[in-house]
Structures are given as C-alpha cells and as structure tokens.
N, C-alpha and C positions, 0 to 999 in steps of 0.2 A: 504493499499501500503506498502510496508517495505521499509527500507531504500535501500536495493538492487536493488529493481524493480524501483526506482526514477531514472528520467531524467538524462540525463549526461548535463544538462543544470541548471543553476544559476535559479531555479524555482521563485522565491521572487522578481527577476530584470528585466528577458527577457519580462516578457509581455511588459515592458516599450518600449524596440526594436520595438516591433510588432507594438506597439501604435504609435509609431514617424513613422515608417516606413506607417503606414495608414493615415498621417495625410500629410506625403509628398506627397503620390500619390493622396491623395483627391485635394490639394491644384493644383496639377498638372493638374489633370484631372477638376476642376470645373476652372481654367483659361481659359482652350481651350473651354470650353464649353460655357463660358460668352463672351468671346472674339471674335468680329466678323470678324478679320482677320484670318482664316486659313491659312496665305503663310508659304511656305518654312524656311522664315526666323524666324516665330514664333515659326514653330515646333521643329527649330532646339535651340532657345532659351530655349523654354521648359521642351524639352527632356532632353538638357544639364544641366539645373538647376536640372533636377529630378535625373537626372544619377549622376551628382555629389553630391547631397544631400545625396541620397539614399545610394551609395555608403561611405559617411561618416559614416551615420548612422549603414550598415551594418557590415563596417570594425572594425569599436568601439565596434557593439556589438557583435561582433566573440568574444569578450575577455571572456564573461562572459560563452562560452561553454567550456564544461570538454572532448569533444571528441578531440584529436588533430585532425585529418583529415579533420573533419569538421568545426573546427575552423581556420583553414587555407585554406580550400575551401571558407568559406565565406570572410576572408580577403581578398584574392586575386579578389574575386568577387567586395568587396568594393574597391579595388585599380586601379580593371577594371573600375567600374563605375564613377569615379575621372578623371582618364584618360579619357574615354570617353566623360565623361561631359565637364571637361575644350576644348576639342577638339572641340566638338558641340560647345561650346557658341563661342571660338578663331573663328570658320568659318563659324559663322550664317548666312552672305550672299552669302556661298557657293552654297546654292541651294537644289532643291531637290536631287538630287542623292545622297548628300552626306547626308541629313535625312537619306533615304531610306536603303543607307549602312552601317549608323553608328548604325541606330535602330537596323535593322539587325543582326549587328556581336554582340552588344550589350546585345539582346535578348537570342540569340542561346546561347553566351556561361554563360552569368549568369543564364539562364532558366535551360539549362543542370545541372549547377552546384547546383542550388537549390534542382532540382528533384533527381538527386544521393546523396545529404545530407537527403533529407527526406526519401528516400529509403534506405539509409544507418543507418539510425538514428530510423525507422520503430518498434516500440516495447519498444522504449530506451527512448522517449521523445515525450512530449505531442505537438509539434512542426512539428513534423515528418511529420503529414497529411498537414498542412499549406505548408510547405518546397513544399511538392510534387504537390501541386496545385497551387502555385505560378510558380512552375516549369514550367509546364506541361502551362500552361498561357502564360508563358513568351516565351516558345519554341512556342506556335502558333505565336504569334506576329510576333516574327521573320520569319517564313515562309508564314506568311500574307504578312507581307512587303518585300519580295521577289519575291512574285506574284501577287500582284495589278497592276495598270495600273499606269502609273507614274503620280498623280495626288497631286498637294498637298492638298487640302479639303480633300478629301479620306485621305489620309497617317495623316493629324495631326488630323481629327477625330476620328480616329482609335485608334490614340495611347493616345488620351484624352478618350476615351472610356474604352480602357486598363485599365489606371490609376485609372479612376473610380471603373472597376470592383474590382482591386486589393487591392485599398484602401477601400472599404468595406467590403471585406473577410479577410483582414488583421486584419482590426480595430475587426469583430467581433472575431477572433482570440485570439486579444491581450484580450480581456475582458474575453475570454471564458477559457484562459490559467490563467489570474488573480484570477477568481472565482472559476474556476475550481480546481486547485492546491490550492486555501483556503481551499474549501470543503474536498480534498482530506489528506489535513494537519490536517483539525477536526477531520476526518475520523482515521488518525492514531494515534492522541492524545486520542481518546476516546478507540480505541483498545486497546492502551497501560495501559491506567488506568484499562482494565476491567482485562488485564493480571497480573497487579501489585498486 
C-alpha cells in the first residue's frame, strides 16, 4: 500500500476510538441485559449515558480524521450525542414517549451521518465499511423505534440488543483496524526495502 492510497485517518491511533466506542456500547448493552428492571426510566438513563459518552468519544475521535467533511460530520454527531444524552438523563422520569422519541431522533440523525461518512470514504479509509454497517444498524434502530408498540420492556430490550451488536461489531473492527494496519505497514516497509 503506497502513501497515496493510505486512509485519510490517523491509522496508528484511530483504532483506539473504535475500541472505546465498543466498550461503551457493551457496557450499556450488558447493563440492560443483566438489570431486571426494563422501565422507561432505566432506558432513558442507560440511553442517555450511552449517547453522552459515545458523543464525547466520537466528537473527540473525529479530530484524528483528515477528511474535513467526515471530521465535521463526526464532530456534529458527537455534539448531538452529548445534547441528546444530557436531555435523556435530565428527563429520565418523563416516560416511554420521551425514550421512543429521543432514541428515534438520535438514531436517525447519527445513523445517516455515519452511513454517509462510510460511503464518502469508501476505498480511502479502512473504517469506511464499519461506519456504513454501524450507520445502517443505527438507522434500522430508529425505524424500529418508530414502529414498535409502546412497550417499555420491548423498547429497552431492543436498545440493549442494539448496543451489544454494535459493541461486538465495533470491537472486532477496532482490532481489525489495529492489526490489519500494522500488517499493511509491515508490507509497505518490506516493499520499500526491496526497491531500495
């Protein structure tokens, strides 16, 4: 892989952003899985915490990106996550309607942003495929939340399932990014030595 074909991401550190995102998602999904209370209040607290921390991680992690449009879309996604997270935590007693609405809006906007970033950087970033998959999963979550019956157990359980799936997928992606790029960098060095 030549320098010109290198991703527009700082490859030696961006895998850490993906790993932290995976941990945040798995903690949220694990909490819902093992907590016996699946009320709207618990859903708002877990979702709010997830959106807030995920927003901070995504917003700060975006600073490692080189492509300006992708960087600012991730910064905007992070800011939205922080705002929605704080709102969900502040309104944790507001009921199921707020949970359904909050998750739907957050998932629709961040999902489309992440999907667009993946499509935009396809072929230039090792993270593009992961962004597309996460974007699709997040948009699907939004659509599911728009059409499910108003049932707190179902809504909270579905968010927990989403968080676990995203956490596992992003975790695998983080290690693929880390070790795949390390392997690619070794191949580059070997190719350079052969041509020297």
